[in-house]
C-alpha positions as semicolon CSV with decimal commas, in nm:
position;residue;x (nm);y (nm);z (nm)
1;M;2,463;1,088;0,029
2;I;2,437;0,815;0,319
3;E;2,734;0,596;0,410
4;F;2,806;0,345;0,666
5;K;3,173;0,277;0,741
6;D;3,210;-0,072;0,975
7;V;2,856;-0,021;1,145
8;G;2,801;-0,251;1,446
9;V;2,483;-0,214;1,649
10;R;2,352;-0,427;1,945
11;R;2,039;-0,417;2,096
12;D;1,892;-0,566;2,431
13;G;2,256;-0,730;2,434
14;R;2,195;-0,916;2,091
15;E;2,441;-0,831;1,794
16;L;2,193;-0,748;1,509
17;F;2,491;-0,647;1,261
18;A;2,836;-0,588;1,259
19;G;3,089;-0,467;0,986
20;A;2,836;-0,315;0,757
21;S;2,960;-0,088;0,510
22;F;2,775;0,055;0,195
23;Q;2,667;0,397;0,035
24;L;2,312;0,537;-0,066
25;H;2,284;0,830;-0,291
26;P;1,979;1,079;-0,360
27;G;1,767;0,933;-0,607
28;H;1,855;0,596;-0,542
29;K;1,505;0,379;-0,459
30;V;1,609;0,113;-0,187
31;G;1,404;-0,201;-0,083
32;L;1,487;-0,297;0,295
33;T;1,462;-0,660;0,299
34;G;1,547;-0,956;0,566
35;N;1,357;-1,221;0,815
36;N;1,160;-1,086;1,078
37;G;1,391;-0,982;1,383
38;T;1,684;-0,943;1,192
39;G;1,712;-0,582;1,261
40;K;1,512;-0,341;0,955
41;S;1,334;-0,163;1,190
42;T;1,638;-0,108;1,404
43;L;1,824;0,035;1,116
44;F;1,551;0,288;1,033
45;A;1,573;0,397;1,410
46;L;1,950;0,413;1,372
47;L;1,895;0,659;1,049
48;L;1,638;0,865;1,273
49;T;1,874;0,875;1,548
50;Q;2,173;1,005;1,358
51;M;1,930;1,277;1,214
52;G;1,818;1,389;1,552
53;T;1,454;1,261;1,557
54;G;1,264;0,928;1,648
55;D;1,135;0,806;1,933
56;T;1,380;0,526;1,998
57;E;1,723;0,607;2,029
58;V;1,976;0,387;1,886
59;T;2,359;0,411;1,991
60;L;2,643;0,249;1,716
61;D;2,821;-0,023;1,891
62;K;3,105;0,063;1,625
63;G;3,201;0,202;1,308
64;E;3,038;0,546;1,202
65;V;2,711;0,654;0,974
66;G;2,763;0,969;0,792
67;I;2,476;1,168;0,670
68;P;2,448;1,539;0,535
69;D;2,340;1,790;0,817
70;S;2,111;1,970;0,573
71;W;1,917;1,688;0,519
72;Q;1,574;1,625;0,637
73;V;1,394;1,317;0,689
74;A;1,023;1,169;0,690
75;H;0,924;0,860;0,829
76;M;0,604;0,643;0,782
77;A;0,512;0,541;1,137
78;Q;0,332;0,249;1,249
79;E;0,048;0,415;1,486
80;V;-0,155;0,721;1,404
81;G;-0,333;0,827;1,744
82;A;-0,684;0,934;1,748
83;S;-0,728;1,320;1,689
84;T;-0,998;1,537;1,640
85;Q;-0,773;1,729;1,340
86;T;-0,964;1,684;1,039
87;A;-0,823;1,443;0,734
88;I;-0,699;1,718;0,521
89;D;-0,525;1,916;0,786
90;Y;-0,357;1,623;0,905
91;V;-0,193;1,561;0,585
92;L;-0,103;1,900;0,528
93;S;0,070;1,870;0,838
94;G;0,355;1,622;0,679
95;D;0,447;1,978;0,512
96;E;0,624;2,148;0,791
97;Q;0,732;2,403;0,659
98;W;0,404;2,510;0,473
99;Y;0,221;2,440;0,780
100;E;0,440;2,670;0,994
101;I;0,420;2,989;0,738
102;N;0,045;2,914;0,699
103;A;-0,018;2,926;1,046
104;A;0,176;3,232;1,112
105;L;-0,011;3,400;0,782
106;S;-0,342;3,285;0,935
107;D;-0,260;3,455;1,268
108;L;-0,091;3,741;1,238
109;S;-0,147;3,884;1,564
110;S;0,240;3,772;1,679
111;V;0,373;3,847;1,334
112;S;0,580;4,228;1,312
113;D;0,482;4,406;0,991
114;E;0,872;4,354;0,900
115;Q;0,792;3,950;0,891
116;I;0,477;3,959;0,685
117;G;0,638;4,040;0,378
118;V;0,919;3,761;0,398
119;L;0,642;3,530;0,518
120;H;0,462;3,596;0,209
121;Q;0,738;3,592;-0,002
122;Q;0,870;3,249;0,160
123;F;0,511;3,108;0,079
124;D;0,541;3,191;-0,275
125;E;0,889;3,012;-0,318
126;I;0,785;2,700;-0,166
127;D;0,438;2,743;-0,404
128;G;0,234;2,724;-0,095
129;Y;-0,102;2,819;-0,285
130;R;-0,054;2,470;-0,470
131;T;0,026;2,272;-0,150
132;P;-0,357;2,183;-0,053
133;T;-0,400;2,075;-0,404
134;K;-0,122;1,826;-0,365
135;A;-0,270;1,711;-0,030
136;A;-0,568;1,654;-0,234
137;Q;-0,403;1,484;-0,499
138;I;-0,193;1,246;-0,280
139;M;-0,524;1,161;-0,083
140;A;-0,723;1,077;-0,389
141;G;-0,438;0,842;-0,500
142;L;-0,480;0,635;-0,190
143;G;-0,833;0,620;-0,232
144;F;-0,981;0,929;-0,017
145;N;-1,291;1,114;-0,155
146;T;-1,339;1,452;-0,112
147;S;-1,611;1,440;0,149
148;Q;-1,353;1,282;0,391
149;H;-1,115;1,549;0,398
150;D;-1,316;1,740;0,690
151;L;-1,338;1,425;0,874
152;P;-1,185;1,417;1,175
153;V;-0,896;1,154;1,225
154;E;-1,059;0,976;1,513
155;G;-1,348;0,891;1,279
156;F;-1,131;0,664;1,076
157;S;-1,094;0,281;1,115
158;G;-0,706;0,183;1,193
159;G;-0,654;0,095;0,795
160;W;-0,733;0,437;0,711
161;R;-0,541;0,624;0,966
162;M;-0,274;0,408;0,820
163;R;-0,339;0,584;0,460
164;L;-0,366;0,882;0,645
165;N;-0,012;0,836;0,794
166;L;0,118;0,746;0,473
167;A;-0,026;1,057;0,283
168;K;0,135;1,294;0,550
169;T;0,459;1,122;0,520
170;L;0,444;1,166;0,128
171;M;0,358;1,547;0,172
172;S;0,709;1,602;0,339
173;R;0,958;1,815;0,161
174;A;1,222;1,547;0,266
175;D;1,532;1,422;0,127
176;L;1,556;1,082;0,275
177;M;1,192;0,893;0,312
178;L;1,156;0,604;0,534
179;L;0,844;0,381;0,459
180;D;0,810;0,070;0,661
181;E;0,508;-0,154;0,518
182;P;0,330;0,118;0,304
183;T;0,128;-0,109;0,101
184;N;0,001;-0,292;0,408
185;H;-0,331;-0,142;0,437
186;L;-0,366;-0,039;0,077
187;D;-0,556;-0,183;-0,200
188;L;-0,406;-0,289;-0,565
189;D;-0,520;0,089;-0,716
190;A;-0,396;0,273;-0,440
191;I;-0,039;0,046;-0,473
192;L;0,000;0,114;-0,827
193;W;-0,048;0,488;-0,774
194;L;0,213;0,474;-0,495
195;E;0,456;0,305;-0,727
196;T;0,395;0,572;-0,957
197;W;0,461;0,829;-0,677
198;I;0,796;0,655;-0,547
199;N;0,930;0,640;-0,901
200;A;0,870;1,025;-0,957
201;Y;1,028;1,122;-0,646
202;T;1,372;1,271;-0,638
203;G;1,505;1,184;-0,324
204;L;1,636;0,870;-0,144
205;V;1,363;0,633;-0,052
206;I;1,462;0,335;0,173
207;V;1,119;0,125;0,186
208;I;1,076;-0,159;0,386
209;S;0,801;-0,428;0,206
210;H;0,704;-0,754;0,179
211;D;0,509;-0,696;-0,162
212;Q;0,751;-0,837;-0,416
213;A;0,584;-0,697;-0,718
214;F;0,599;-0,352;-0,511
215;L;0,951;-0,391;-0,503
216;D;0,995;-0,474;-0,836
217;A;0,830;-0,195;-0,957
218;T;1,000;0,069;-0,774
219;V;1,361;-0,015;-0,617
220;G;1,708;-0,016;-0,807
221;H;1,879;-0,145;-0,504
222;I;1,838;-0,417;-0,230
223;L;1,962;-0,360;0,119
224;H;1,982;-0,726;0,299
225;V;1,989;-0,804;0,644
226;E;2,090;-1,153;0,703
227;Q;2,350;-1,312;0,975
228;Q;2,423;-1,020;1,140
229;K;2,518;-0,866;0,804
230;I;2,409;-0,594;0,572
231;T;2,492;-0,620;0,199
232;L;2,356;-0,396;-0,099
233;Y;2,259;-0,564;-0,404
234;T;2,207;-0,361;-0,764
235;G;1,881;-0,389;-0,912
236;N;1,497;-0,477;-0,819
237;Y;1,366;-0,763;-0,583
238;Q;1,387;-1,051;-0,868
239;Q;1,752;-0,977;-0,959
240;F;1,855;-0,981;-0,592
241;I;1,700;-1,316;-0,578
242;R;1,883;-1,421;-0,884
243;T;2,210;-1,268;-0,705
244;R;2,161;-1,404;-0,358
245;H;2,102;-1,760;-0,497
246;E;2,435;-1,731;-0,705
247;R;2,622;-1,623;-0,373
248;M;2,467;-1,861;-0,200
249;A;2,549;-2,159;-0,397
250;Q;2,927;-2,038;-0,418
251;Q;2,867;-2,008;-0,040
252;Q;2,766;-2,369;-0,037
253;Q;3,024;-2,514;-0,296
254;A;3,333;-2,315;-0,061
255;F;3,164;-2,423;0,266
256;E;3,167;-2,795;0,156
257;K;3,545;-2,731;0,027
258;Q;3,623;-2,600;0,343
259;Q;3,480;-2,896;0,528
260;A;3,647;-3,164;0,336
261;T;4,000;-2,929;0,387
262;K;3,927;-2,941;0,758
263;A;3,857;-3,307;0,764
264;H;4,185;-3,360;0,581
265;L;4,373;-3,156;0,798
266;D;4,223;-3,286;1,130
267;D;4,283;-3,638;1,027
268;F;4,666;-3,566;0,974
269;I;4,699;-3,398;1,299
270;R;4,504;-3,688;1,481
271;R;4,724;-3,952;1,308
272;F;5,071;-3,755;1,325
273;R;5,091;-3,516;1,662
274;A;5,213;-3,739;1,869
275;K;5,484;-3,846;1,640
276;A;5,821;-3,643;1,700
277;S;5,896;-3,677;1,299
278;K;5,577;-3,504;1,224
279;A;5,515;-3,268;1,498
280;K;5,620;-2,953;1,324
281;Q;5,368;-3,041;1,027
282;A;5,110;-3,105;1,267
283;Q;5,128;-2,784;1,446
284;S;5,172;-2,597;1,131
285;R;4,845;-2,773;1,014
286;I;4,687;-2,663;1,369
287;K;4,773;-2,310;1,302
288;Q;4,609;-2,333;0,951
289;L;4,310;-2,457;1,082
290;E;4,301;-2,167;1,333
291;R;4,342;-1,904;1,024
292;M;4,047;-2,033;0,849
293;A;3,766;-1,800;0,870
294;E;3,429;-1,991;0,957
295;L;3,205;-2,056;0,682
296;S;2,840;-2,111;0,693
297;P;2,665;-2,349;0,491
298;M;2,354;-2,295;0,277
299;M;2,077;-2,267;0,498
300;A;1,694;-2,313;0,342
301;D;1,563;-2,032;0,535
302;N;1,194;-2,035;0,504
303;P;1,047;-2,151;0,841
304;F;0,694;-2,206;0,698
305;S;0,625;-2,554;0,568
306;F;0,208;-2,607;0,569
307;R;-0,036;-2,755;0,342
308;F;-0,381;-2,727;0,347
309;Y;-0,540;-3,072;0,360
310;E;-0,760;-3,255;0,088
311;P;-1,121;-3,188;0,163
312;A;-1,334;-3,480;0,293
313;N;-1,666;-3,423;0,060
314;M;-1,755;-3,182;-0,235
315;S;-2,010;-3,149;-0,480
316;S;-2,054;-2,910;-0,744
317;P;-2,160;-2,596;-0,743
318;L;-2,021;-2,526;-0,383
319;I;-2,185;-2,179;-0,375
320;E;-2,420;-2,023;-0,655
321;M;-2,549;-1,678;-0,677
322;T;-2,772;-1,569;-0,984
323;N;-2,929;-1,248;-1,085
324;A;-2,808;-1,103;-0,729
325;D;-2,883;-0,765;-0,630
326;I;-2,611;-0,695;-0,334
327;G;-2,625;-0,366;-0,118
328;Y;-2,720;-0,208;0,228
329;S;-3,064;-0,109;0,394
330;E;-3,219;-0,224;0,072
331;I;-2,995;0,021;-0,187
332;P;-2,784;-0,214;-0,427
333;I;-2,421;-0,158;-0,475
334;L;-2,409;-0,475;-0,727
335;H;-2,644;-0,544;-0,953
336;N;-2,771;-0,877;-1,142
337;A;-2,415;-1,048;-1,033
338;N;-2,371;-1,379;-1,148
339;V;-2,099;-1,592;-0,962
340;Q;-2,071;-1,997;-0,933
341;V;-1,816;-2,129;-0,700
342;T;-1,731;-2,501;-0,809
343;P;-1,446;-2,712;-0,679
344;D;-1,223;-2,608;-0,961
345;T;-1,254;-2,221;-0,925
346;R;-0,942;-2,012;-0,872
347;L;-1,111;-1,655;-0,880
348;G;-0,946;-1,356;-0,826
349;L;-1,148;-1,027;-0,783
350;L;-1,032;-0,711;-0,907
351;G;-1,182;-0,355;-0,878
352;M;-1,082;-0,030;-0,757
353;N;-1,132;0,099;-0,399
354;G;-1,537;0,106;-0,296
355;A;-1,635;-0,096;-0,590
356;G;-1,812;-0,381;-0,395
357;K;-1,528;-0,647;-0,379
358;S;-1,566;-0,687;-0,013
359;T;-1,935;-0,650;-0,045
360;L;-1,967;-0,933;-0,284
361;I;-1,721;-1,170;-0,038
362;K;-1,987;-1,101;0,255
363;A;-2,232;-1,223;0,029
364;L;-2,055;-1,514;-0,133
365;V;-2,008;-1,663;0,266
366;G;-2,334;-1,552;0,370
367;E;-2,281;-1,263;0,609
368;L;-2,463;-1,034;0,386
369;G;-2,804;-1,150;0,253
370;I;-2,882;-1,038;-0,122
371;L;-3,159;-0,786;-0,169
372;S;-3,290;-1,022;-0,486
373;G;-3,223;-1,288;-0,703
374;N;-3,070;-1,614;-0,613
375;Y;-2,841;-1,789;-0,340
376;R;-2,767;-2,147;-0,213
377;V;-2,493;-2,337;-0,105
378;S;-2,412;-2,703;-0,130
379;D;-2,482;-2,923;0,160
380;T;-2,118;-3,031;0,161
381;L;-2,007;-2,655;0,163
382;K;-1,704;-2,650;0,428
383;L;-1,613;-2,271;0,438
384;G;-1,274;-2,127;0,546
385;Y;-1,310;-1,744;0,538
386;F;-1,025;-1,522;0,621
387;N;-1,050;-1,169;0,667
388;Q;-0,946;-0,889;0,939
389;H;-1,241;-0,945;1,144
390;Q;-1,146;-1,323;1,181
391;M;-0,747;-1,182;1,304
392;D;-0,929;-0,939;1,530
393;A;-1,184;-1,214;1,658
394;L;-0,935;-1,458;1,810
395;D;-0,943;-1,510;2,179
396;A;-0,707;-1,264;2,327
397;S;-0,639;-1,459;2,633
398;A;-0,594;-1,821;2,431
399;T;-0,270;-1,950;2,323
400;P;-0,219;-2,125;1,997
401;M;-0,227;-2,486;2,172
402;E;-0,545;-2,390;2,337
403;M;-0,740;-2,240;2,047
404;L;-0,613;-2,531;1,808
405;R;-0,734;-2,796;2,100
406;R;-1,077;-2,650;2,099
407;L;-1,084;-2,802;1,716
408;A;-0,894;-3,120;1,773
409;G;-1,059;-3,282;1,994
410;K;-0,817;-3,652;2,118
411;T;-0,549;-3,582;1,867
412;S;-0,226;-3,543;2,025
413;D;-0,036;-3,272;2,140
414;A;0,265;-3,401;1,932
415;E;0,090;-3,359;1,638
416;L;-0,105;-3,061;1,734
417;R;0,286;-2,892;1,801
418;S;0,404;-3,049;1,452
419;F;0,115;-2,893;1,284
420;L;0,180;-2,544;1,455
421;G;0,543;-2,558;1,370
422;S;0,470;-2,553;1,031
423;F;0,341;-2,209;1,042
424;D;0,646;-2,136;1,249
425;F;0,481;-2,139;1,630
426;R;0,743;-2,330;1,800
427;G;0,899;-2,320;2,175
428;D;0,763;-2,071;2,379
429;R;0,552;-1,883;2,112
430;I;0,317;-2,229;2,133
431;D;0,206;-2,113;2,484
432;T;0,156;-1,743;2,452
433;P;-0,144;-1,564;2,487
434;S;-0,234;-1,428;2,118
435;E;-0,294;-1,052;2,269
436;L;0,085;-1,078;2,286
437;F;0,107;-1,142;1,900
438;S;0,219;-0,907;1,622
439;G;-0,021;-0,866;1,332
440;G;0,203;-1,132;1,120
441;E;0,149;-1,372;1,374
442;R;-0,220;-1,319;1,430
443;A;-0,250;-1,345;1,094
444;R;-0,034;-1,728;1,064
445;L;-0,275;-1,825;1,363
446;T;-0,590;-1,742;1,197
447;L;-0,491;-1,949;0,860
448;A;-0,345;-2,226;1,087
449;L;-0,716;-2,254;1,261
450;I;-0,862;-2,248;0,896
451;V;-0,641;-2,515;0,750
452;W;-0,671;-2,743;1,015
453;Q;-1,055;-2,755;0,989
454;R;-1,037;-2,897;0,633
455;P;-1,235;-2,658;0,438
456;N;-1,338;-2,702;0,045
457;V;-1,377;-2,355;-0,055
458;L;-1,152;-2,091;0,078
459;V;-1,245;-1,706;0,076
460;L;-0,973;-1,486;0,138
461;D;-0,995;-1,146;0,182
462;E;-0,654;-0,948;0,190
463;P;-0,517;-1,258;0,352
464;T;-0,112;-1,100;0,307
465;N;-0,173;-0,786;0,484
466;H;0,051;-0,874;0,786
467;L;0,248;-1,154;0,647
468;D;0,612;-1,175;0,527
469;L;0,774;-1,236;0,220
470;Q;0,829;-1,589;0,333
471;M;0,500;-1,672;0,478
472;R;0,341;-1,496;0,144
473;Q;0,587;-1,802;-0,052
474;A;0,478;-2,091;0,158
475;L;0,095;-1,938;0,126
476;T;0,112;-1,928;-0,218
477;I;0,262;-2,295;-0,286
478;A;0,034;-2,410;-0,012
479;L;-0,267;-2,243;-0,234
480;Q;-0,149;-2,374;-0,567
481;G;-0,153;-2,776;-0,386
482;F;-0,511;-2,710;-0,222
483;K;-0,753;-2,919;-0,394
484;G;-1,075;-2,745;-0,340
485;A;-1,178;-2,391;-0,433
486;V;-1,033;-2,048;-0,393
487;V;-1,195;-1,704;-0,411
488;L;-0,930;-1,399;-0,362
489;V;-0,913;-1,079;-0,270
490;S;-0,562;-0,907;-0,276
491;H;-0,343;-0,634;-0,375
492;D;-0,050;-0,888;-0,377
493;R;0,004;-0,928;-0,745
494;E;0,231;-1,224;-0,736
495;L;-0,011;-1,430;-0,543
496;I;-0,338;-1,352;-0,764
497;A;-0,089;-1,444;-1,102
498;N;0,014;-1,778;-0,914
499;V;-0,339;-1,908;-0,745
500;C;-0,583;-1,726;-0,986
501;D;-0,663;-1,876;-1,329
502;E;-1,001;-1,660;-1,386
503;L;-1,052;-1,301;-1,274
504;F;-1,356;-1,088;-1,233
505;L;-1,401;-0,717;-1,231
506;V;-1,604;-0,536;-0,997
507;H;-1,689;-0,212;-1,154
508;D;-1,969;0,022;-1,202
509;G;-2,191;-0,195;-0,986
510;R;-2,136;-0,508;-1,224
511;I;-1,948;-0,818;-1,217
512;D;-1,801;-0,914;-1,542
513;E;-1,511;-1,184;-1,654
514;F;-1,183;-0,988;-1,709
515;D;-1,032;-1,106;-2,039
516;G;-0,633;-1,070;-1,918
517;D;-0,411;-1,134;-1,632
518;I;-0,305;-0,915;-1,341
519;S;-0,061;-0,710;-1,545
520;D;-0,343;-0,586;-1,810
521;Y;-0,578;-0,492;-1,470
522;G;-0,295;-0,257;-1,416
523;K;-0,291;-0,131;-1,781
524;W;-0,695;-0,122;-1,735
525;L;-0,688;0,092;-1,427
526;A;-0,403;0,358;-1,582
527;E;-0,668;0,396;-1,865
528;K;-0,932;0,463;-1,651
529;R;-0,723;0,713;-1,447
530;K;-0,639;0,866;-1,762
531;Q;-0,992;0,915;-1,894
532;E;-1,114;1,053;-1,540
533;N;-0,828;1,337;-1,515
534;S;-0,879;1,389;-1,932
535;P;-1,038;1,739;-2,049
536;D;-1,411;1,724;-2,064
537;K;-1,416;1,641;-2,448
538;N;-1,814;1,679;-2,467
539;T;-1,877;2,020;-2,306
540;G;-1,682;2,188;-2,612
541;K;-1,493;2,358;-2,317
542;K;-1,102;2,371;-2,343
543;K;-0,904;2,383;-1,985
544;S;-0,598;2,606;-1,930
545;K;-0,235;2,473;-1,954
546;K;-0,234;2,531;-1,583
547;E;-0,558;2,318;-1,519
548;S;-0,463;2,047;-1,741
549;K;-0,186;1,990;-1,528
550;K;-0,383;1,969;-1,220
551;F;-0,455;1,586;-1,072
552;V;-0,841;1,547;-1,040
553;S;-0,956;1,329;-0,745
554;R;-1,239;1,094;-0,895
555;E;-1,554;1,090;-0,725
556;T;-1,698;0,760;-0,543
557;E;-1,953;0,508;-0,743
558;S;-2,195;0,642;-0,468
559;H;-2,159;0,998;-0,569
560;L;-2,228;0,879;-0,935
561;A;-2,516;0,661;-0,857
562;N;-2,675;0,973;-0,656
563;S;-2,691;1,155;-0,968
564;Q;-2,779;0,912;-1,223
565;T;-3,162;0,818;-1,052
566;N;-3,250;0,673;-1,395
567;K;-3,179;0,285;-1,321
568;Q;-3,204;0,203;-1,679
569;V;-2,936;0,497;-1,756
570;S;-2,715;0,347;-1,478
571;N;-2,722;0,020;-1,563
572;K;-2,581;0,114;-1,937
573;A;-2,242;0,289;-1,764
574;S;-2,072;-0,024;-1,710
575;S;-1,689;0,024;-1,815
576;V;-1,499;-0,330;-1,894
577;P;-1,184;-0,456;-2,086
578;A;-1,221;-0,348;-2,460
579;N;-1,260;-0,742;-2,563
580;T;-1,575;-0,769;-2,317
581;K;-1,868;-0,837;-2,502
582;V;-2,165;-0,614;-2,363
583;T;-2,501;-0,660;-2,576
584;Q;-2,641;-0,267;-2,646
585;P;-3,050;-0,260;-2,669
586;V;-3,102;-0,103;-3,018
587;L;-3,327;0,205;-2,952
588;S;-3,585;0,376;-3,181
589;K;-3,519;0,753;-3,285
590;E;-3,808;0,896;-3,053
591;E;-3,631;0,690;-2,765
592;Q;-3,316;0,800;-2,829
593;R;-3,469;1,192;-2,806
594;K;-3,616;1,127;-2,490
595;L;-3,298;0,975;-2,368
596;A;-3,087;1,255;-2,490
597;A;-3,358;1,506;-2,313
598;E;-3,352;1,306;-1,998
599;Q;-2,966;1,301;-2,016
600;R;-2,943;1,700;-2,046
601;K;-3,202;1,730;-1,752
602;L;-2,942;1,514;-1,531
603;T;-2,658;1,682;-1,604
604;A;-2,791;2,042;-1,628
605;P;-2,699;2,095;-1,240
606;I;-2,325;1,992;-1,304
607;R;-2,313;2,223;-1,592
608;R;-2,463;2,535;-1,439
609;E;-2,197;2,459;-1,178
610;I;-1,923;2,454;-1,443
611;E;-2,042;2,774;-1,595
612;N;-2,087;2,941;-1,244
613;T;-1,712;2,834;-1,121
614;E;-1,546;2,932;-1,453
615;K;-1,717;3,278;-1,425
616;A;-1,573;3,324;-1,062
617;L;-1,208;3,218;-1,180
618;A;-1,234;3,513;-1,449
619;Q;-1,346;3,762;-1,175
620;I;-1,066;3,643;-0,940
621;D;-0,816;3,642;-1,232
622;E;-0,910;4,033;-1,291
623;K;-0,897;4,118;-0,932
624;L;-0,522;3,935;-0,911
625;T;-0,405;4,114;-1,225
626;S;-0,498;4,455;-1,088
627;L;-0,346;4,341;-0,759
628;E;-0,005;4,268;-0,924
629;T;-0,046;4,644;-1,121
630;K;-0,054;4,798;-0,788
631;L;0,204;4,569;-0,623
632;A;0,478;4,685;-0,924
633;D;0,445;5,034;-0,765
634;T;0,790;5,075;-0,572
635;E;0,635;5,364;-0,341
636;L;0,428;5,068;-0,169
637;Y;0,753;4,925;-0,039
638;E;0,861;5,243;0,146
639;E;0,818;5,282;0,563
640;S;0,551;5,545;0,538
641;R;0,331;5,260;0,305
642;K;0,365;4,939;0,514
643;S;-0,021;4,955;0,646
644;D;-0,097;4,988;0,278
645;L;0,139;4,719;0,175
646;L;0,015;4,478;0,427
647;V;-0,356;4,479;0,325
648;L;-0,272;4,451;-0,028
649;L;-0,082;4,142;0,028
650;N;-0,353;4,003;0,253
651;E;-0,582;4,025;-0,043
652;Q;-0,325;3,851;-0,289
653;T;-0,313;3,597;-0,018
654;A;-0,683;3,523;0,014
655;L;-0,752;3,597;-0,347
656;Q;-0,486;3,309;-0,458
657;Q;-0,619;3,096;-0,246
658;Q;-0,981;3,127;-0,397
659;H;-0,851;3,070;-0,719
660;S;-0,686;2,724;-0,615
661;D;-0,992;2,619;-0,444
662;N;-1,219;2,726;-0,751
663;E;-0,987;2,544;-1,020
664;E;-1,025;2,209;-0,800
665;K;-1,365;2,277;-0,781
666;L;-1,405;2,325;-1,180
667;L;-1,215;2,001;-1,271
668;L;-1,389;1,802;-1,020
669;A;-1,716;1,929;-1,147
670;M;-1,571;1,861;-1,505
671;T;-1,459;1,472;-1,448
672;T;-1,784;1,434;-1,260
673;L;-1,960;1,531;-1,592
674;E;-1,753;1,345;-1,786
675;E;-1,813;1,038;-1,604
676;M;-2,215;1,079;-1,622
677;E;-2,174;1,134;-1,997
678;A;-1,966;0,848;-2,041
679;G;-2,225;0,621;-1,844
680;F;-2,469;0,739;-2,093
681;E;-2,257;0,557;-2,361
């Protein structure tokens, strides 16, 4: 276990925490919370220092930290440099033990004959032949498709590099895992997958996160840093909030009682200190005052208090899109889209990674022209559009005051400073160039500039990525009071649940109303994954027990679209919630026969691939069985037969790798076939 005993830490002359005492045990899932600047990252750095790793050294001011010497730690860093290493190799490097053994087996020039057998034994003990499959599973869960495995790390954007870094961390065989904002660059389906992974992890996890729903789903303890103290709470985030509020109420009552007592003592001392007959009692009360522990009043700790101004003009509809095909380079990604935005719209967009949510958003705001159909906006439209690009486009050399002044005209400095203060830009931060801001500060400034312009339609694409819990709560309250329309894409389930009153599902090239709430979407997504990973029921082929346990990464929508070239067929491939009504055309028997023949023709290549892969697996199994018989010969391990043993071990390694590769290839092909056949239904 990890044990803190009366720990105190100072950094840059400032006391971050003192008297910290708590215990964390293997299997605990712990959420580390607290306001920005209270020392959460310092606590991570302290743990890394104590375990002999990490880039930033943090020393104890007092107390002691106990961590088992045998423990290994994995830490999700916040930056990933450019690298020519392939994505799959980068992820595999997270399993240091596997990576070292595999590197040694790949180059035996520096390995003695005696070490080769040991390496093969170690590789087998850590189930090394399955490790690449595990890496592929993790990458699939975080939204990568197989075509991206061999791309260099430097070819990915910053957000996708962070996903690679998370995947690398999850590959570790660590006893302690430190995750710093792991959901920041994930969409909702990747977050739901990560929740499942964390719940299944057997080690100790400490996670810093501003996603309340994520914390509720994964942690059973909360470490809260506040006013230089670290308090361990039992329960998820909701339970922590309730318990903390009760403690704060008790603290406030104790504070008020203490203040009344102090006032009474002060009054007695003031009145009787100079009287000889009362001097002894006065001195006694002075000492009583000195002995009293100083209590703090309950503080309202959310520094954000902004609201959206009421729009000046509105008409209905503000944005209207009908029968629109949307895509790039004349290739539609979304078909027959119908979206109407009115002043009362509170719309949340749901869908898997790559389904087309951001594409739809770009078309709604006019950044991307539609390929066909109709698109029009009202003359009264005043758009407030938030996305990552808007943050990146901030004038790096300008301060918040300068940027707001450009929009505000003759508004007084006092009013502008008050407005920026509601977004927690106070003191020197108002006059600090934005290039020195954190991601959270840039996000808040972007929102502040949008709010000032009084939009009547807010289109928000992942607005909470860099926001802490307090700012998320403030944004939720502000959106609830907003008098205009809201279109929202977010992985923050609390935000969607509290702001949106209708949900649209973007899936299989279509946009359909989702008849359910955000929790129903999680169930729908789990069912889709179950279908994708289930055995192929239509081919009549049964998977082996070993195969059925393997996770299969889903192919991207574009891959499926390329396989299904017939537009009539692909338009029927929509998968929507069970209670969504879809009208299917009635086909004659002749039409059904022709359609079936066309479907067989479309699926023929993938069926042949499945058949050939199964044959290859059977041949590899035969060779492995033969090798195992040879390796059972005890004479093979005599000194004079070392060279023969080496040849057989190398052959076994190569065949086991081929077997693993072909298993993955087979399951991927079977999943693709199942998706295609499901699309024909």
